C-alpha positions in Angstrom: 6.9 -6.9 -28.8 3.7 -4.9 -27.9 2.8 -7.7 -25.4 6.0 -7.5 -23.8 5.6 -3.9 -23.6 2.2 -4.0 -21.9 3.5 -6.6 -19.3 6.4 -4.2 -18.4 4.1 -1.3 -17.8 1.7 -3.4 -15.7 4.8 -4.3 -13.1 5.4 -0.5 -12.8 2.1 1.2 -11.3 3.0 4.8 -11.8 3.8 4.2 -15.5 0.7 2.0 -15.7 -1.4 4.8 -14.1 -0.3 7.4 -16.4 -0.5 5.3 -19.6 -3.7 3.6 -18.8 -5.9 6.6 -19.3 -4.7 6.9 -22.8 -6.6 3.8 -23.8 -10.5 3.6 -23.6 -12.5 1.6 -21.3 -12.3 -1.8 -22.8 -15.1 -3.8 -21.2 -18.8 -3.5 -20.8 -18.5 -4.1 -17.1 -16.1 -1.2 -16.9 -18.4 1.1 -19.0 -21.1 0.2 -16.4 -18.9 1.0 -13.6 -17.6 4.2 -15.0 -21.4 5.5 -15.5 -21.9 4.3 -11.8 -19.0 6.2 -10.3 -19.7 9.4 -12.3 -23.5 9.5 -11.5 -22.5 8.7 -7.7 -21.1 12.3 -7.8 -18.6 11.6 -4.7 -15.9 8.9 -4.2 -17.3 5.6 -3.5 -16.4 3.3 -0.5 -15.9 -0.3 -1.4 -14.7 -4.0 -0.4 -13.3 -6.1 -2.9 -13.1 -9.7 -2.3 -10.5 -11.5 -4.5 -8.7 -8.2 -5.1 -5.8 -10.2 -7.0 -2.9 -8.0 -7.8 -5.0 -5.2 -9.3 -3.1 -5.1 -12.6 -5.0 -7.5 -14.8 -8.9 -7.4 -15.6 -9.6 -5.4 -12.4 -13.1 -3.9 -12.6 -12.5 -1.0 -10.2 -8.9 -0.1 -10.2 -9.6 2.6 -12.6 -12.1 4.2 -10.2 -9.9 3.9 -7.0 -7.0 5.8 -8.8 -9.3 8.4 -11.1 -12.3 8.7 -8.7 -10.6 8.6 -5.3 -12.4 5.4 -4.1 -11.5 4.2 -0.7 -12.0 0.8 1.0 -10.9 -2.7 1.8 -9.0 -5.1 -0.6 -9.1 -8.5 0.4 -6.7 -11.3 -1.3 -5.9 -14.9 0.2 -3.0 -15.9 -1.8 0.1 -14.4 0.0 2.5 -13.8 -2.9 -0.4 -12.1 -4.9 -1.4 -10.3 -1.7 2.2 -8.9 -1.6 2.0 -7.8 -5.3 -1.4 -6.1 -4.4 0.1 -3.8 -1.8 2.9 -3.1 -3.8 0.6 -2.2 -6.9 -1.0 0.5 -4.6 1.9 1.8 -2.5 1.8 5.1 -4.6 -1.7 6.0 -3.2 -0.1 6.7 0.2 -2.7 9.3 1.1 -5.6 7.1 0.3 -7.4 5.0 2.8 -6.9 1.6 1.5 -6.9 -1.4 3.9 -5.3 -4.4 2.8 -6.3 -7.9 4.3 -4.6 -11.2 3.7 -7.7 -13.7 4.1 -10.4 -15.5 2.2 -14.1 -14.5 2.6 -17.2 -16.9 3.0 -20.7 -17.3 4.5 -19.4 -18.3 7.9 -16.3 -16.9 9.7 -13.4 -19.1 11.1 -9.9 -19.2 12.4 -8.7 -21.0 9.3 -10.3 -22.5 6.0 -8.4 -24.5 3.3 -7.7 -22.3 0.1 -6.6 -24.1 -3.1 -3.8 -23.0 -5.5 -1.4 -24.6 -7.9 2.0 -25.7 -6.8 5.1 -23.7 -7.2 6.5 -26.7 -9.2 3.6 -26.7 -11.5 3.5 -23.0 -11.8 7.2 -22.9 -12.9 6.5 -24.8 -15.9 4.2 -22.3 -17.3 4.9 -18.9 -19.2 4.8 -15.8 -17.3 1.3 -15.0 -18.7 0.0 -18.4 -17.9 1.5 -18.3 -14.4 -0.4 -15.1 -13.6 -3.6 -16.5 -15.1 -3.0 -19.8 -12.9 -2.5 -18.0 -9.8 -5.6 -16.0 -10.3 -7.7 -19.1 -10.2 -7.0 -20.0 -6.6 -10.1 -20.7 -5.1 -11.7 -22.3 -1.9 -13.0 -25.0 -4.3 -10.4 -27.6 -5.2 -12.5 -28.9 -8.3 -12.3 -25.3 -9.8 -8.5 -25.4 -10.3 -8.9 -29.1 -11.6 -11.3 -28.1 -14.0 -8.4 -26.2 -16.0 -6.1 -29.3 -16.0 -8.0 -31.4 -18.3 -5.0 -31.8 -20.5 -3.1 -33.4 -17.7 -3.5 -37.2 -16.6 -1.7 -36.6 -13.2 -3.1 -33.7 -11.2 -2.7 -34.3 -7.4 0.8 -33.1 -7.8 -0.2 -29.7 -9.2 -2.6 -28.7 -6.7 -2.3 -27.8 -2.9 -4.3 -26.3 -0.2 -3.0 -24.0 2.7 -4.8 -22.6 5.6 -6.0 -19.0 5.6 -8.1 -17.1 8.1 -11.8 -16.6 6.9 -14.1 -13.7 7.4 -17.6 -12.8 6.4 -18.4 -9.4 4.5 -20.1 -8.3 7.7 -17.0 -9.3 9.6 -14.6 -7.4 7.7 -16.8 -4.3 7.6 -17.1 -4.5 11.5 -13.3 -4.9 12.0 -12.0 -2.6 9.4 -14.8 -0.1 8.3 -16.5 1.0 11.6 -19.4 -1.4 10.9 -20.7 0.8 8.1 -21.3 -1.1 4.9 -19.3 0.3 1.9 -21.2 1.5 -1.4 -19.9 -1.3 -3.5 -19.0 -4.9 -2.8 -16.9 -6.4 -5.7 -16.4 -10.1 -5.8 -13.9 -12.5 -7.9 -14.1 -15.5 -5.8 -13.7 -18.1 -8.7 -17.0 -19.8 -8.3 -17.5 -19.0 -4.4 -19.3 -15.6 -5.0 -22.5 -17.1 -3.9 -21.1 -17.9 -0.4 -19.5 -14.5 -0.2 -22.9 -12.9 -0.8 -24.9 -15.1 1.4 -22.5 -13.9 4.5 -23.9 -10.6 4.0 -26.9 -9.7 6.2 -28.9 -7.8 3.4 -31.7 -7.1 6.1 -29.0 -4.9 8.2 -26.3 -4.0 5.5 -27.6 -2.3 2.3 -24.8 -1.8 -0.1 -25.6 0.4 -3.1 -24.0 -2.2 -5.7 -22.9 -5.8 -5.5 -20.6 -6.8 -8.5 -19.9 -10.5 -8.9 -19.1 -13.2 -11.5 -22.1 -15.4 -12.3 -20.6 -17.5 -15.2 -18.8 -19.7 -12.7 -21.9 -20.3 -10.5 -23.7 -23.0 -12.6 -26.9 -24.1 -11.0 -26.3 -21.8 -8.0 -26.7 -18.7 -10.4 -30.6 -18.8 -10.2 -31.1 -19.2 -6.3 -28.4 -16.4 -5.8 -30.5 -14.0 -8.3 -33.8 -14.9 -6.3 -32.0 -14.3 -2.9 -30.8 -10.7 -4.1 -34.1 -9.9 -5.8 -35.8 -10.7 -2.6 -33.9 -8.3 -0.5 -34.7 -5.5 -2.9 -31.8 -5.7 -5.6 -32.1 -5.5 -9.5 -29.8 -8.0 -11.2 -28.3 -7.6 -14.7 -25.9 -9.7 -16.4 -23.0 -7.8 -18.4 -20.9 -10.6 -20.1 -19.6 -12.9 -17.4 -20.4 -10.5 -14.4 -23.6 -9.5 -12.7 -24.3 -6.3 -11.1 -27.2 -6.2 -8.3 -28.3 -2.7 -7.5 -30.2 -1.6 -4.7 -34.0 -0.3 -5.8 
């Protein structure tokens, strides 16, 4: 009953906005971000890569609503992208720019993005369906890793073309070439490629938030790259925060 009530609230952004503040901050990452936002002393600018629908496990939605953050939200999966826009539609006065695209270390007209097929998604519960849609990735193997209980997988995963930008390219096109304060990334194992597409000699975000736990062997090399460019990296559960020194 409680889980159904929570699901109902999350599909109604205005109600979610009112009731969410009745609950304490739930994760260590969100506590860290709360301190960052309060200490900044002004609304932050941001770019969020892999923004999803913003309603589930989103590390910055609270601060967009509460603290007036403004920025760019990027989501490659079209059905989820449409939900994302709908879930922020009540913030009409806010400068929020929505981009239906993928982000990598190189820009191009199209890149293959991988998702579970509609036929497979229809066999899942509502909760499992949303979780599975959130796993869409530039890496086909990332989706297959969640299908170990199935003997046949080719009919459960499909690729589709999406335009691809670098972070620098998005900032140049949509934010007057000025790097926002915060770069928040949830790219399902592709976070390192997103960060490598930022020219950190030219663009210096105050904070880069990314998921390290999907990176495997790439985690250490990414950390070294960030530290060499003047960032201090700390791990918080499955996330990492890189703060400009």
